[in-house]
N, C-alpha and C positions, 0 to 999 in steps of 0.2 A: 554234500559237504557244506557245512555252515561256514560263514566268515563274519569277521568283525571289521567294520569300517573304522578308519582313523578320523576322528573329529577334526574339523578346521581349527587352526591355531587359536587360542583364546587371546593372545596378546596382540590385538589389531584395534588400537584405540581410535576413537572418534573425536577425542578432545585431548590436546597436547598439554600436560601439565606444565612443561617448561615455558610455554608461551605466557603463562599466568603467574609464575613465581618470580620475585625480585631476587637479585643476586645476594648471596649471603657469604659469610665466612666459610672458608674451606680448611681441611686438615689433611695432611699426607700420612698414610699408613704403610708400613712395610708388610710383605707377605707374612701371614700368620699373626699379625698384630691384632689384639682385641679392641673393637670399637666400643662395644658395651657388653656387660655380662650380667648374669642374675644378681651377683652381689653388689653391683654398682647401679644406682639409680640414673636412668636416662630420661630426660624430659625434653627430648629433641626429636625432630623428624629429619631424616637423612635422604640426600640423593647422591647417588654415585656418578661422579663426573667422568673419572676414568678408572679402569680396573674392574674388579668383580669382588662382591662381598657374599659370604655364605652365612645364611641365617639358620641356626640350629636350636633345638629344644632338648632339654634333658628330661627324660622320662622318670616316673616314680621308681623305676627299677634301676635308675642310674645310667641307662644306655641313651646315647646321643642320636637323635634323628635329625637328618639334614632337611629342613623344610624347603628351602629354595636357594638358588644362586642368583644374585641380583646383578645384572650387568649395568654398563654405563647408561645414563639417562633414565634410570628407573629409581623408584623410592623404596625406602624401608623404614622400619621403626614405628609404624603406625599404631602400635599397641600402646604407645606413650599417651595417646589420647585417652585411654582408659583410667590413667592415673593410679595404676596398680602399684603399691609400695615395693613389691618384690616380684619381678617377672622371671619366668623360667627359660627365657630365650637368650641367645647371645649372638652377637654379630662379629665376624672375623674377616679381615682382608684376605682374600684368596690368591691375590697377587699384589703387586704395588699398586695402590689405589689413592685417588683423591676424592674426598667426600665433602659435600656441602651440607649444612645443617641449619635448621631454624628451631628456635624454642617453641614449644607447643603453644605457649600463650601468644607468641607472634603469629603463628599459623592460624590460630583460632580468630584472631583480629582480621587476618587476610582473607579467610573464607567468608566472612560477614560483609566484606566490602567488595569481594570479586566473585560473584556467583559462578563465572565460568571455571574458576579454579576449584570451587566446591563440587562442581559437576564432574570435573576431571578427576579429582580425588575419588569421588564415589565410584566412578568407572574403573579405576585402578583397584579399588577395594573389591568391587563386585567380580572382576576378572580373576583376581587372586583367590577370592572365595570359591568360585567356580572351579578353578584348577585344583584346589584342595579337595573339593567334593569328589572331583573325578579321581584323584589319587586314592582317596579312601575307598571308593567303589572298586578300584583296581586291586587294592590291597584284599578286599573281601572276595573277589570273583576271579581274578586272573592268576595264571601260574607265574612263577618267578621269570621264566623266559619272556613271557608276554609283557610283565610289568617292565622288565629291563628294555625290552624293544621300544615300548611306548615311551618310556622315560628318555631314552636316547634320542628319539624323534622329537619330543617336546623340548628337550634341551638344545637340540640343533637348531630349532625354529627361533629360539631366543638368543642363543650364545654363538651360533655359528656364522661363518662367512663362506660364501660360495667360491669354489676353486675352478680353474679352467677346465679340468677333467670331469666336471660335473659332481664331484664329491663336495661335502661341506666340512669345512675344518673348523674344529673346536679346541677350546683349552684342554690340557690333560686333566683327566678325572681318574684318580685312583680307584682300584677296585673296592677298597675300604670306604671311600667317599660314595661310590655308587650303591653299596650295600646299605649304607646309612639312609640313602635317599629312597630306596624302594622297599626297605624293611626286610632284609634277608641277611645271610651271611656272606662274608667276603669270598668263601670258597665257591659258593653257588655262583656269584657274580664272575668269578674267574672262569669257572666252567662254561657259562654261556658266552661270555666274551671271546674265549677261545674258539667255541663253535662258530660264532659270528665271523671271526677273523678267517677261519678256514673256508667258510662259505663265500668270502669276499664282500660281506656287508660292511665290515669296518676294518681299518688299520689303526694301530696305536702304538705310541712310544712315549717316552718321558716328556716329549715336547708337545704333543697334540694328538687328537683323535681325528681320523678322516672317516666320515660316514657316508655310505651310500643310501640316501633316503628312499629312493624308488625301490631298491631291492628289499629294504628293511621294511618298507610299508606292505610289501607283498607277503613277508613273513608274518606281519601282524594280522593280515587278512585271513590267514589259514591256521594260525598258531592254536586256536582252541578247537579245531576240527577233531 
């Protein structure tokens, strides 16, 4: 019986961006409020101070793909460095959030005088690129069940907090949101989430998701057998 091992988390940085960034202005966003959208030019780089931000992209067929969920102390909006007149991504506050931002021109000046900041940003971009490659590979080779399990594990590493009973607590993620994240239908996500719940891998409500990482890793290990 073949098995698939779960790679180590990609988000284990060796250089802390926050140590090299100066304090900048902040803005508060309500849950569901748009930070930037395809129709609005954004020439800023952002840092989530508190809350969480969802980064999505609209495909040519009009469907929305959830690229990532950015938690506190992580950055987003790096595509502004490319100076593209019209980008297809947009950023939305997934909960009440406070966001700090810097103009691209200011960030360019900073990285020329602070080489450790430049290194930290390169590490962030490299880790993010590696994660996207992994997800693309998963889309091409994994079943929906395996993609969902892998995604829940990955999200729990970044977004979760450990509970006393050994589970990991995460923010509530709707089945629609998960379907946009793994590239499938809401119905299939509901089907497998119900199966995971019956097997004791996850419990979920409108308030949160509790995930049993060890048991779900075991599922990932035999899902393609």
